[in-house]
C-alpha positions in Angstrom: 20.8 1.9 -60.3 18.5 4.1 -58.2 18.9 7.8 -58.5 20.5 9.8 -55.7 17.9 11.4 -53.4 18.4 14.2 -50.9 16.0 14.3 -47.9 15.7 17.6 -46.1 14.3 17.8 -42.6 13.6 21.1 -40.9 14.0 21.3 -37.1 12.8 24.0 -34.8 12.7 23.2 -31.1 11.5 19.6 -32.0 14.5 17.4 -31.5 12.5 14.4 -30.4 10.4 14.4 -33.6 13.5 15.1 -35.7 15.4 12.1 -34.2 12.4 9.8 -34.6 12.2 10.9 -38.3 15.9 10.3 -38.7 15.7 6.8 -37.2 12.8 5.9 -39.4 14.7 7.1 -42.5 17.8 5.0 -41.6 15.6 1.9 -41.5 14.4 2.1 -45.1 15.8 -0.2 -47.7 16.6 2.4 -50.3 20.3 3.2 -49.9 21.2 6.0 -52.4 20.2 9.0 -50.3 21.6 11.8 -48.2 19.8 13.4 -45.2 20.1 17.1 -44.5 18.9 18.4 -41.2 18.4 22.2 -41.1 17.9 23.7 -37.7 15.9 26.9 -37.9 17.3 28.7 -34.9 16.1 26.4 -32.1 16.1 27.9 -28.7 16.2 24.6 -26.9 19.0 22.0 -26.9 17.9 20.5 -30.2 21.3 20.7 -31.9 23.1 19.0 -29.0 20.4 16.3 -28.8 20.5 15.6 -32.5 24.3 15.4 -32.4 24.0 13.0 -29.5 21.7 10.8 -31.5 24.1 10.8 -34.4 26.9 9.7 -32.1 24.8 6.9 -30.8 24.3 8.4 -27.3 20.5 8.8 -27.5 18.2 5.9 -28.3 14.8 6.5 -29.9 11.6 5.1 -28.5 8.8 4.7 -31.0 5.7 2.7 -31.4 6.4 2.4 -35.1 9.9 0.8 -35.2 12.7 -0.7 -33.2 15.8 1.4 -32.5 18.9 0.2 -34.2 22.4 1.2 -33.0 23.9 -0.5 -36.0 23.8 2.6 -38.2 25.6 4.8 -35.7 27.7 6.9 -35.7 26.3 9.0 -38.4 28.5 11.5 -40.1 27.8 15.1 -39.1 28.8 18.1 -41.3 28.0 21.4 -39.8 27.4 24.5 -41.9 26.3 27.7 -40.2 25.0 31.0 -41.4 28.4 32.6 -40.4 30.2 30.0 -42.6 28.0 31.0 -45.5 28.5 34.7 -45.0 32.3 34.2 -44.7 32.4 32.2 -47.9 30.4 34.8 -49.8 32.7 37.6 -48.5 35.8 35.7 -49.8 34.2 35.2 -53.2 33.4 38.9 -53.6 
């Protein structure tokens, strides 16, 4: 069995690149992995665009691969700085 791998992608005002990266990852044959997208305080509409992609509402155009709607929707789990601060306060 292949070991579990976590892939972390950092986004900052670059939703198009992040979505293209996500789409390329979902086309690999290795199946035992999680993808974590961390948004670093984007000031554009990156979070909404990435969510839209995960819901299958935004298609990706790339010269490197064909877009596939077969792997949508993608599960989204949101965790904010406020969530982390609240959790730490409860643990204290």
